[in-house]
VMD Tcl script that builds the backbone (N, CA, C; Angstrom):
set m [mol new atoms 291]
animate dup $m
set s [atomselect $m all]
$s set {name element resname resid chain x y z} {
  {N N MET 1 A 70.406 -87.447 -2.339}
  {CA C MET 1 A 69.626 -86.587 -2.629}
  {C C MET 1 A 69.929 -85.373 -1.707}
  {N N THR 2 A 70.052 -84.122 -2.323}
  {CA C THR 2 A 70.354 -82.873 -1.503}
  {C C THR 2 A 69.070 -81.984 -1.667}
  {N N ASP 3 A 68.999 -81.130 -0.353}
  {CA C ASP 3 A 67.922 -80.411 -0.186}
  {C C ASP 3 A 68.194 -79.157 -0.814}
  {N N ASN 4 A 67.508 -78.743 -1.834}
  {CA C ASN 4 A 67.436 -77.453 -2.272}
  {C C ASN 4 A 67.185 -76.225 -1.583}
  {N N LYS 5 A 66.638 -76.520 -0.397}
  {CA C LYS 5 A 66.203 -75.088 0.436}
  {C C LYS 5 A 67.306 -74.629 0.820}
  {N N THR 6 A 67.280 -73.238 0.816}
  {CA C THR 6 A 68.453 -72.312 1.118}
  {C C THR 6 A 67.869 -71.857 2.797}
  {N N THR 7 A 68.759 -71.964 3.386}
  {CA C THR 7 A 68.929 -71.251 4.850}
  {C C THR 7 A 68.955 -69.816 4.987}
  {N N GLU 8 A 68.225 -69.354 5.370}
  {CA C GLU 8 A 68.124 -67.676 5.692}
  {C C GLU 8 A 68.701 -67.374 6.945}
  {N N THR 9 A 69.792 -66.782 7.069}
  {CA C THR 9 A 70.273 -66.310 8.243}
  {C C THR 9 A 70.096 -64.895 8.499}
  {N N THR 10 A 69.641 -64.400 9.649}
  {CA C THR 10 A 69.343 -63.135 9.944}
  {C C THR 10 A 70.520 -62.462 11.072}
  {N N THR 11 A 71.145 -61.836 10.426}
  {CA C THR 11 A 71.955 -61.062 11.521}
  {C C THR 11 A 71.724 -59.700 11.572}
  {N N SER 12 A 71.874 -59.138 12.718}
  {CA C SER 12 A 71.299 -57.848 13.201}
  {C C SER 12 A 72.067 -57.064 13.939}
  {N N SER 13 A 72.325 -55.707 13.651}
  {CA C SER 13 A 73.115 -54.904 14.136}
  {C C SER 13 A 72.820 -54.128 15.512}
  {N N LEU 14 A 71.451 -54.706 15.963}
  {CA C LEU 14 A 71.056 -54.365 17.005}
  {C C LEU 14 A 71.354 -54.951 18.224}
  {N N THR 15 A 71.851 -54.529 19.377}
  {CA C THR 15 A 72.281 -54.949 20.520}
  {C C THR 15 A 71.007 -55.499 21.200}
  {N N ASP 16 A 71.476 -56.414 22.187}
  {CA C ASP 16 A 70.111 -56.692 23.065}
  {C C ASP 16 A 69.839 -55.480 23.906}
  {N N LYS 17 A 70.706 -54.596 24.379}
  {CA C LYS 17 A 70.464 -53.551 25.070}
  {C C LYS 17 A 69.334 -52.615 24.260}
  {N N GLU 18 A 69.715 -52.390 22.791}
  {CA C GLU 18 A 68.927 -51.572 22.180}
  {C C GLU 18 A 67.547 -52.097 21.781}
  {N N ARG 19 A 67.434 -53.405 21.639}
  {CA C ARG 19 A 66.273 -54.174 21.603}
  {C C ARG 19 A 65.341 -54.082 22.886}
  {N N GLU 20 A 65.938 -54.216 23.946}
  {CA C GLU 20 A 65.376 -53.997 25.117}
  {C C GLU 20 A 64.705 -52.430 25.312}
  {N N ALA 21 A 65.469 -51.422 25.070}
  {CA C ALA 21 A 65.017 -50.140 24.999}
  {C C ALA 21 A 63.730 -49.917 24.142}
  {N N ILE 22 A 63.907 -50.191 23.049}
  {CA C ILE 22 A 62.917 -50.562 22.098}
  {C C ILE 22 A 61.575 -51.010 22.689}
  {N N ALA 23 A 61.690 -52.314 23.229}
  {CA C ALA 23 A 60.715 -53.167 23.819}
  {C C ALA 23 A 60.098 -52.232 24.864}
  {N N GLN 24 A 60.653 -51.297 25.660}
  {CA C GLN 24 A 60.030 -50.564 26.701}
  {C C GLN 24 A 59.575 -49.153 26.227}
  {N N MET 25 A 59.433 -48.748 24.924}
  {CA C MET 25 A 59.235 -47.389 24.684}
  {C C MET 25 A 57.799 -47.312 24.751}
  {N N PRO 26 A 57.257 -46.015 24.898}
  {CA C PRO 26 A 55.807 -45.835 24.814}
  {C C PRO 26 A 55.571 -45.543 23.549}
  {N N TYR 27 A 54.292 -45.512 23.046}
  {CA C TYR 27 A 54.097 -45.487 21.639}
  {C C TYR 27 A 54.616 -44.061 20.950}
  {N N GLU 28 A 54.509 -42.963 21.668}
  {CA C GLU 28 A 54.906 -41.834 21.055}
  {C C GLU 28 A 56.233 -41.820 20.749}
  {N N GLU 29 A 57.000 -42.232 21.550}
  {CA C GLU 29 A 58.739 -42.353 21.481}
  {C C GLU 29 A 59.075 -43.156 20.382}
  {N N ALA 30 A 58.417 -44.382 20.197}
  {CA C ALA 30 A 58.594 -45.399 19.040}
  {C C ALA 30 A 58.392 -44.658 17.888}
  {N N ARG 31 A 57.293 -44.059 17.717}
  {CA C ARG 31 A 56.603 -43.150 16.532}
  {C C ARG 31 A 57.849 -42.263 16.310}
  {N N ASP 32 A 57.897 -41.412 16.992}
  {CA C ASP 32 A 58.833 -40.169 16.733}
  {C C ASP 32 A 60.284 -40.708 16.356}
  {N N LYS 33 A 60.860 -41.811 16.893}
  {CA C LYS 33 A 62.220 -42.604 16.630}
  {C C LYS 33 A 61.936 -43.343 15.159}
  {N N LEU 34 A 60.873 -43.799 15.034}
  {CA C LEU 34 A 60.584 -44.225 13.609}
  {C C LEU 34 A 60.719 -43.197 12.539}
  {N N ILE 35 A 60.053 -42.211 12.688}
  {CA C ILE 35 A 59.993 -41.101 11.785}
  {C C ILE 35 A 61.329 -40.569 11.506}
  {N N GLN 36 A 62.397 -40.238 12.452}
  {CA C GLN 36 A 63.789 -40.061 12.453}
  {C C GLN 36 A 64.314 -41.156 11.542}
  {N N ALA 37 A 64.039 -42.314 11.662}
  {CA C ALA 37 A 64.890 -43.398 10.855}
  {C C ALA 37 A 64.501 -43.411 9.559}
  {N N VAL 38 A 63.120 -43.063 9.281}
  {CA C VAL 38 A 62.783 -43.192 7.842}
  {C C VAL 38 A 63.379 -41.662 7.049}
  {N N GLN 39 A 63.527 -40.731 7.745}
  {CA C GLN 39 A 63.994 -39.335 7.317}
  {C C GLN 39 A 65.423 -39.762 6.881}
  {N N ALA 40 A 66.092 -40.380 7.969}
  {CA C ALA 40 A 67.532 -40.426 7.666}
  {C C ALA 40 A 67.716 -41.425 6.358}
  {N N LEU 41 A 66.694 -42.496 6.407}
  {CA C LEU 41 A 67.037 -43.024 5.063}
  {C C LEU 41 A 66.576 -42.278 3.752}
  {N N GLU 42 A 65.494 -41.692 3.887}
  {CA C GLU 42 A 64.939 -41.005 2.516}
  {C C GLU 42 A 65.993 -39.741 2.318}
  {N N ALA 43 A 66.765 -39.163 3.348}
  {CA C ALA 43 A 67.825 -38.076 2.903}
  {C C ALA 43 A 68.916 -38.460 2.189}
  {N N GLY 44 A 69.164 -39.795 2.345}
  {CA C GLY 44 A 70.420 -40.323 1.692}
  {C C GLY 44 A 71.622 -40.193 2.218}
  {N N GLY 45 A 72.777 -40.411 1.496}
  {CA C GLY 45 A 73.938 -40.047 1.982}
  {C C GLY 45 A 74.598 -41.139 3.036}
  {N N LEU 46 A 73.953 -42.208 3.149}
  {CA C LEU 46 A 74.053 -43.167 4.265}
  {C C LEU 46 A 75.125 -44.485 3.344}
  {N N ASN 47 A 76.053 -44.997 4.006}
  {CA C ASN 47 A 76.517 -46.028 3.344}
  {C C ASN 47 A 75.548 -47.295 3.558}
  {N N LEU 48 A 75.966 -48.454 2.882}
  {CA C LEU 48 A 75.232 -49.631 2.883}
  {C C LEU 48 A 74.820 -49.982 4.422}
  {N N ASP 49 A 76.106 -50.060 5.334}
  {CA C ASP 49 A 75.850 -50.620 6.578}
  {C C ASP 49 A 74.903 -49.533 7.304}
  {N N GLN 50 A 75.236 -48.248 7.323}
  {CA C GLN 50 A 74.361 -47.318 7.923}
  {C C GLN 50 A 72.963 -47.329 7.822}
  {N N SER 51 A 72.608 -47.698 6.384}
  {CA C SER 51 A 71.417 -47.546 5.870}
  {C C SER 51 A 70.407 -49.122 6.358}
  {N N MET 52 A 71.269 -50.088 6.440}
  {CA C MET 52 A 70.761 -51.473 7.053}
  {C C MET 52 A 70.593 -51.142 8.425}
  {N N ARG 53 A 71.373 -50.445 9.137}
  {CA C ARG 53 A 71.097 -50.250 10.414}
  {C C ARG 53 A 69.761 -49.545 10.824}
  {N N GLN 54 A 69.800 -48.296 9.863}
  {CA C GLN 54 A 68.442 -47.581 10.164}
  {C C GLN 54 A 67.188 -48.242 9.750}
  {N N TRP 55 A 67.495 -49.365 8.690}
  {CA C TRP 55 A 66.324 -50.024 8.335}
  {C C TRP 55 A 66.015 -51.045 9.506}
  {N N GLU 56 A 66.981 -51.680 10.065}
  {CA C GLU 56 A 66.686 -52.479 11.359}
  {C C GLU 56 A 65.990 -51.794 12.482}
  {N N ILE 57 A 66.651 -50.548 12.628}
  {CA C ILE 57 A 66.034 -49.661 13.966}
  {C C ILE 57 A 64.647 -49.438 13.574}
  {N N GLY 58 A 64.164 -48.838 12.282}
  {CA C GLY 58 A 62.946 -48.706 11.928}
  {C C GLY 58 A 62.030 -49.932 11.978}
  {N N GLU 59 A 62.405 -51.125 11.663}
  {CA C GLU 59 A 61.525 -52.261 11.727}
  {C C GLU 59 A 61.305 -52.706 13.058}
  {N N ALA 60 A 62.260 -52.575 13.926}
  {CA C ALA 60 A 61.980 -52.751 15.363}
  {C C ALA 60 A 60.978 -51.778 15.941}
  {N N LEU 61 A 61.284 -50.492 15.735}
  {CA C LEU 61 A 60.280 -49.629 16.191}
  {C C LEU 61 A 58.844 -49.589 15.731}
  {N N ALA 62 A 58.731 -50.004 14.413}
  {CA C ALA 62 A 57.492 -49.993 13.841}
  {C C ALA 62 A 56.675 -51.388 14.395}
  {N N LYS 63 A 57.540 -52.341 14.589}
  {CA C LYS 63 A 56.941 -53.668 15.424}
  {C C LYS 63 A 56.310 -53.241 16.622}
  {N N ARG 64 A 57.210 -52.491 17.518}
  {CA C ARG 64 A 56.862 -52.041 18.821}
  {C C ARG 64 A 55.371 -50.938 18.813}
  {N N ALA 65 A 55.504 -50.106 17.981}
  {CA C ALA 65 A 54.328 -49.296 17.646}
  {C C ALA 65 A 53.170 -49.849 17.304}
  {N N GLN 66 A 53.140 -50.939 16.319}
  {CA C GLN 66 A 52.120 -51.877 16.156}
  {C C GLN 66 A 51.449 -52.433 17.082}
  {N N SER 67 A 52.575 -52.952 18.036}
  {CA C SER 67 A 52.187 -53.943 18.985}
  {C C SER 67 A 51.423 -53.074 20.221}
  {N N LEU 68 A 51.879 -51.883 20.400}
  {CA C LEU 68 A 51.091 -50.827 21.198}
  {C C LEU 68 A 49.710 -50.488 20.755}
  {N N LEU 69 A 49.653 -50.465 19.459}
  {CA C LEU 69 A 48.268 -50.124 18.605}
  {C C LEU 69 A 47.400 -51.212 18.913}
  {N N ASN 70 A 47.902 -52.324 18.715}
  {CA C ASN 70 A 47.056 -53.748 18.612}
  {C C ASN 70 A 46.499 -53.636 20.104}
  {N N ASP 71 A 47.285 -53.663 21.233}
  {CA C ASP 71 A 46.991 -53.748 22.423}
  {C C ASP 71 A 45.659 -52.549 22.970}
  {N N VAL 72 A 45.677 -51.427 22.490}
  {CA C VAL 72 A 44.983 -50.603 22.727}
  {C C VAL 72 A 43.583 -50.926 22.074}
  {N N LYS 73 A 43.738 -51.438 20.733}
  {CA C LYS 73 A 42.478 -51.869 20.038}
  {C C LYS 73 A 41.775 -52.968 20.798}
  {N N ALA 74 A 42.693 -53.832 21.252}
  {CA C ALA 74 A 41.987 -55.070 22.036}
  {C C ALA 74 A 41.309 -54.445 23.233}
  {N N LYS 75 A 41.804 -53.653 23.710}
  {CA C LYS 75 A 41.147 -53.041 25.096}
  {C C LYS 75 A 40.006 -52.298 24.682}
  {N N LEU 76 A 39.969 -51.481 23.731}
  {CA C LEU 76 A 38.650 -50.798 23.359}
  {C C LEU 76 A 37.720 -51.709 22.865}
  {N N ASP 77 A 38.076 -52.882 22.054}
  {CA C ASP 77 A 37.180 -53.808 21.563}
  {C C ASP 77 A 36.341 -54.547 22.993}
  {N N ALA 78 A 37.271 -54.649 23.815}
  {CA C ALA 78 A 36.498 -55.261 24.924}
  {C C ALA 78 A 35.804 -54.223 25.616}
  {N N ALA 79 A 36.029 -53.054 25.836}
  {CA C ALA 79 A 35.383 -52.267 26.596}
  {C C ALA 79 A 33.862 -52.001 25.798}
  {N N GLN 80 A 33.992 -51.892 24.353}
  {CA C GLN 80 A 32.836 -51.769 23.443}
  {C C GLN 80 A 31.890 -52.879 23.513}
  {N N ALA 81 A 32.466 -54.120 23.776}
  {CA C ALA 81 A 31.735 -55.363 23.860}
  {C C ALA 81 A 31.134 -55.249 25.251}
  {N N GLU 82 A 31.846 -54.960 26.373}
  {CA C GLU 82 A 31.217 -54.813 27.766}
  {C C GLU 82 A 30.084 -53.788 27.732}
  {N N GLN 83 A 30.222 -52.729 27.033}
  {CA C GLN 83 A 29.181 -51.749 27.091}
  {C C GLN 83 A 28.075 -51.933 26.255}
  {N N ALA 84 A 28.321 -52.996 25.202}
  {CA C ALA 84 A 27.240 -53.601 24.536}
  {C C ALA 84 A 26.265 -54.385 25.419}
  {N N THR 85 A 26.971 -55.250 25.843}
  {CA C THR 85 A 26.355 -55.942 26.829}
  {C C THR 85 A 25.473 -55.309 27.996}
  {N N SER 86 A 26.199 -54.451 28.520}
  {CA C SER 86 A 25.464 -53.438 29.474}
  {C C SER 86 A 24.358 -52.882 29.269}
  {N N ALA 87 A 24.296 -52.360 27.673}
  {CA C ALA 87 A 23.197 -51.756 27.188}
  {C C ALA 87 A 22.197 -52.779 26.820}
  {N N ASP 88 A 22.329 -53.845 26.626}
  {CA C ASP 88 A 21.551 -55.026 26.082}
  {C C ASP 88 A 20.647 -55.309 27.558}
  {N N THR 89 A 21.308 -55.239 28.642}
  {CA C THR 89 A 20.701 -55.619 29.822}
  {C C THR 89 A 20.104 -54.295 30.651}
  {N N ALA 90 A 20.263 -53.118 30.127}
  {CA C ALA 90 A 20.058 -51.943 30.882}
  {C C ALA 90 A 18.500 -52.113 31.172}
  {N N GLY 91 A 18.088 -51.914 32.261}
  {CA C GLY 91 A 16.733 -51.704 32.734}
  {C C GLY 91 A 15.898 -53.064 32.834}
  {N N THR 92 A 16.813 -54.130 32.815}
  {CA C THR 92 A 16.410 -55.692 32.978}
  {C C THR 92 A 16.710 -56.011 34.247}
  {N N GLN 93 A 15.990 -57.208 34.873}
  {CA C GLN 93 A 16.264 -57.559 36.274}
  {C C GLN 93 A 17.956 -58.078 36.236}
  {N N SER 94 A 18.504 -58.534 35.042}
  {CA C SER 94 A 19.772 -59.272 35.151}
  {C C SER 94 A 20.773 -58.335 35.479}
  {N N ASN 95 A 20.645 -56.901 35.254}
  {CA C ASN 95 A 21.651 -56.106 35.851}
  {C C ASN 95 A 21.760 -55.812 37.324}
  {N N LEU 96 A 20.476 -56.160 37.823}
  {CA C LEU 96 A 20.574 -55.863 39.311}
  {C C LEU 96 A 21.261 -57.051 40.260}
  {N N ASP 97 A 21.694 -58.012 39.658}
  {CA C ASP 97 A 22.198 -58.877 40.733}
  {C C ASP 97 A 23.746 -58.602 40.917}
}
mol reanalyze $m
mol bondsrecalc $m
mol representation Tube
mol addrep $m
């Protein structure tokens, strides 16, 4: 009996150094470089390899930017929850401990 599942292999043109650089980028830099990658793709004129590379760069940058946004959202949610808890106990004996 043979297995009909296909194995999908992912090859990337990004080097470890490039991946590390993206992983260290602040949000604004990742966003700006993502915009550049999208513009390069939209402008056309790239061969298939160049297009794939821009797409891979864009994917890595988008993941980095989204990760940073998720981190900020989690911090804001935690701060709002803490503020709500503080507001619930404002003026009560429990906040004097």
